[in-house]
N, C-alpha and C positions, 0 to 999 in steps of 0.2 A: 559772734566775736571777732576784733579785730585784735589779733596777736602783736601784729606787727606796732600797730600803734598803742596798746598797751605797755609795749616794750620802751617805746618812744618814751612815755610818762610816769617813767619809773618815779617814786616820791621817794627824794634825797634829803638829808639833812644839809640846811644851809646857814651859815651865819657871816655876816661879813663876805660874803662871795668865794666861800672857803672851799675849794675842789672836795668833793665826796665819792668817788669812784666804787665804794665800797659795795653797794648793791648788784651794779655793773661788775663787778669783776665776779660774783660770786655766781650772778647766773650766766656769764659766758664760761665760767669751769663745769656748771650744771648742764649747759647746754652741751658740750664735750662730753660730758660722762655718761647722759641720753646718747649721744652719736654712738659711744663706745656699748653701752648697755641699757636698752631702753628701758628695763625693770629694776636698773640698779638703786638703792639707797645710799646716799651719802652719809655715812655715819661719822658723828661730830667729831669724834675724838679721832677719827682715820683720817680726815681729810682738815686739821685743824692747822695741822704744819703747811701745807699745799696754798692754803688762805691765807696764812699771816704771811708767806714767802711772797703773794701775791701784791698783798697789801704793802707789802715794805719797796715793791720794785717798782710797783706802778700808781701808788695811792700818793698823797701829800705827807711833806715829812713828817707830817705829826701823829705818833704811832696810834690804831685803835686795832682792838681786839675782835679778829674775827667772827666772834659770837654774837656784834651787833647786825652783822648782813644777816647772818643766818639766822636771828630772831625776826629782824622786822622785815625782811624781801615778804614774809608770810602776808603783810597788807595789802600788799600789789597785786594779788590773783593768780600770781604765776609761779609759787611755790610752797610748800605742806611743809612741816614739822611734826614728827610725833617723837613718843619718846614709850620705854617700857610699860607705862602706865596707861598709852594710847594715844589717842591723836592729840597734837595742840604743843606749843613750846613750852617749855620751863620760864624763857624769859631770857636775858642776855646774859646771865651768871656762868662764866667759864665752867666752875666745879661743876653745876646742877647741870649742864648739859651734860657734861662728861658722863656724870653718877647715874644719869638716868637714860644713859644709851640713846641720847636724842641721835633722828636722822631725819635729813631732808630728801626732796626731791621735787621734782617738777608735777604741778597739780596734774591732774587725771585726766582733765579738760583739755589741757595742752599737751601733754603726752600722747593724747587719742589725736589732736589736731596735727602734731608732728608727722605720726605713723599714716595720716591719711595724703599728707601735703609734703613729703622730703623736700621739698625747695625751701619751705616757709625758716629753716631752720638757719640758713643761710642769709634770709633776708634779717631773720631777727639778729643774728650775729653784725650784720652790715650797721645796722640802726645802733645797738650798743658802742660798735666803736668809733663811728663817725660823730656819735652825741657824745663822747665822753672822754675821746683819745687822738691824738694828731696821728696823719696818714703814717706818718714814718713809723709808728708804733704799731700799726694792725697788724701785718703779716707776724711779728714779733711774738705782738701778745697771743695770736692764734696757735703758734709754736709753742707758747710757755702751759697754755691750758690745756692743749692737746688737740685744739678742732680740727680734722681735714677737710679744709674747703678749696673750693677752685680759687684761681685770683679774680676771675672776676666774680665770683659772692662777696668778697670781702672789699670790693673798690667802694671808696666813698659814696654814700648816701646820702642825700640833703632829704630828710622827711619835715623837713620846716619851710617856711617859706624864702627866708634866705637863700641867693644865690651867689656862690662863692663868683668875684672876677677874674675871668681868663689871665685879665693884662699881669695881674698883678708878679707871677714870675718874669715878666720881661721889664715892668718899671722897677721891682727890686735889685734885680741882676746889672739893671743899667746904672741905678742909684748909687751902687759899690765897685761901679766898673770891672764886673766880671772877675771877682776874683773875692775869694773866702774871707771875711772878714775878722778871722779868727788866725786864720795861719797865713793868709796872701796866695794861696795856690788860685791858680789860674789855667787850669789846663784846657785844650781842646783839642775838636779834629777837626782839621781843613780850620774852616770859620764857625764851627757850632759846638761851643760850650760842653765840657763832658764833666761829670760830676759834682756841678754846681747846683746849688738849691736853692729857693725863696724858701727861709723859713720864720714862719709866724711867731714873733714873742710872747704874745699872749695868743693861746690858742683858740682858733676858728669855734670850735667847739663849745669856748666858753667868751662869743659873743668879740673875738678878737677881729677887728678891720682887717677887709683886705687892702692896704693902704702900706705908702714908704713905711711913715711913720713906727709902724707894726713889723716891720720886717727886715730881715737881715739875710745877706747872700751867704752862704756857708756852703762848704765842703759836705759830701754824703756823710763823712765821721763825723764833722763836727757838729753836723745836724742833729745828728743820732744823738749825740752825746748831750747837744743842748734840749733836747726833747728830755731825756732821763735824768736831767737835773744833775749831771754831772758836770755842765760849764752853765756859766751864768753872766750877768753885766752886773758892774758896778760903776760908783760915778768915778769920775775919771778928774783929771787937770782940765781946767776951761770948759769948752761945751761936749767934752769925748767923754768917754767910756774907758773903763778896763775890763779886762775879764778876768771872769770869777772860776776857781776851781774849786770842787768840792774835797772837802779834806777826806770826804767819804770814799772817795776813788782810791787805789791802789794799784799802780801797777810796778813792775821793776825792771821789766824790758827797757832798752834804748830806745825803743820804738816808743813805747808809752810815755816815757821824760822828753823826747823832743817832741809830739804831737798834741800834748796833753799837760803834764804836768809844769811843763818850763810857760806854758802860756798865764800861768797866772800873773795877776797884775798886769799885764803888757796894756797896751790899748788897744782901742777896737780900729782895725783898718777900716776908713770910709765911716759916713759915705763921703760923694765928692761936694764940692762947695756948692752951695746954694741949696742942697737938700735939705730938707728938714730930718732932724737926727730922731734917736728913738723916743717915743713919748713918755714920760716920767711914769705915766700911770701903768702904762705895757711891761716899762722893765721892771715896776715892783709888782704888779701880778706875778710876772715869771718868778720873780726873787722865794715871794711867799707861798704859791703854787706848786713851783716846780723845783726849782733848785734843794737839793738834798744837805742839809745840815750846814755847816760853816766853810768859810771858805778857806783855801790855805795862803799864807803868806807869798808877797809877792818874790818872785823867785832874785837870783842876784846875776846868775850866767846869762 
């Protein structure tokens, strides 16, 4: 049995292209707990808040109970659930999962495979990350679920036929004249840009193309906040776009106000004349699937 391929083919709920990372998040969490204690069971009532936090942090804006992936991951052959009554999940009802003492863990076959081949855990993790989240969040996600992996093990890995275009970074940075489209940062060491990255508007894992119409030149801070849904893109005057800042973001420090909150309503910097702007379809995808909550009103300062 090819466990890596099975990991890549997790069945996920889909409707209108909605992002649904619920099963991958539970799977990552379960792999982490296996790493810590291979025989440990995850009692639903004990891990519910952890899973709810992961869904709120890394899932789409619409809230979903962790009971759904806890029950439905069983159908993918990597996860089993039993209650005080015996094997089998009682369903997706939160009260029943709690009342029956429902507990889940990786299937015996998968646990045995992970014991035989320790490197398998890293390969499965790479697939879950690469197919469901942008690279800027991979390290943070491993830390959030408690996975201890070498950096090489969590480097992006494509298990599909799509190949990334290595020219993407240079094309996007050139289009935005080597400055952050949100704040204008343009730092260099000698002639080499430092702290500037090419961000995908529609994530590559969700069919986002490697082209300028789907790219933004962003500094490292604003790239992370863009991928976390703190920042977004709205319609502006003429052909430009304006920056959205989520009302969910809270920051009282001077740095938080200056580097994030005051961006609300500002026009995007770039791209340079003659370069195609961000495609409306990609911008709309990010607003629906990544941006959290409602945008703050434009700042007056």
